[in-house]
Phi, psi and omega in degrees: 000156176296159183297323181237146174226113182287150180244349173211170181284111183213134180255112179281332188308134172085350186267130167303138186244130186245130183219187284267141123093158177057229180309332180290330175302316176292316180306310174299325178292327176293306183305318183292315176289320174290326180261010175056042179288144177249156172290120178245358173181158181236162179244162180302118186282000186302332180287345199242155170303127192296135178204145176202156175184186190291157173289150177298318183272002180078002175285161185294147179114178183239160172277144180242170182293335183215119184230155174252132174238145179188185177206140173299338181265002182245148182270008184225159171225146184229145173250125178257121179253123182251001177207143186296158175281134179292151185303321180303325187255018190292309185291321180298319181291318178307313178300310185292327179293314179297327177290316173308311179302317188290319185279350179277349180053045170292158182276339184194161177225134174240128173262148175228133171211166172261155175223142180299112188295347182278000176256015175291149173275169178306321180287356180249005186307328186259013190250118184272326190234147178213176175216165172232133169230110175316125188299335186281348186267156180302147183292150185275002180294144175063028173229177182296350178260010178299338174299346181303317185298345175270345181274144180277051184251118179270160172299153182290144178238120179293156178303333180230166175253040187261013182234139175260353178245230177293120179300148173312131175240101184287130180076015186272358180065232182275357193298319177294318179298317182294315182291319179297330188272349177299116182296160180290344177272005176302129179247358187272129174304125196219131163219166179230118175275140182233124178262123172289133188211153168243166174291138183146215180272099190261021186296311182304309185300323174307312180296327174299305183304319181283332166303312180294324177291322181295320181294321181290334177264012173062040179244127180265135178231118180285314186200139191273138172270121181274135177307149173304322189291345176298328188295335182227340183260340182288315174249009188079172186279158178298151174296147175278117183289344179284353174293337187245027164087000000 
């Protein structure tokens, strides 16, 4: 099958696109629920650990490992990744994803990822969010990402200074691979937001990352709407107390 399959009449051209994984999954859940984005397409699942389930909104169809959410009335689209990429396909997936973004003619790209909070430097102890912008890419001034300059968010500093390219991102999933694979001819304004997180309940971290993302794409949010499935699917169903006497 083709890498991307639309499931409704939807024009991606010109919309900033937000992508992938871990705490970013929760962030994308918040963005999707709050802005009432709908599933508008699915991606070839062959690159991912197989996973499927019912749709969040109860409509016909199934949830896939990688989906595109959007709305013709919204200025953003989001890619939701629900399962990890298989090791064998990591580079193929990275190349195919970047090619999809390039040919979709989006106006900007924001990648989202978590980074292990225990690897922060002393100067970063009070900083929950940071960012990476590949040095080889055009400056984001006078682009849809220009509000970044108004936010008190510093560039990311890796735990060590042993990299000449994209720095090491502990716990960052495919973020470093994707950023390192962006060609020098890339013309789409691109940044990657990183949220310092620990294992556990990351709903508050997701709200912080969602706030940063919303400000950069000029969307005002009074309060974030949590998906209904967070009530029973995020940590599983409550224990049956009768099991313990």
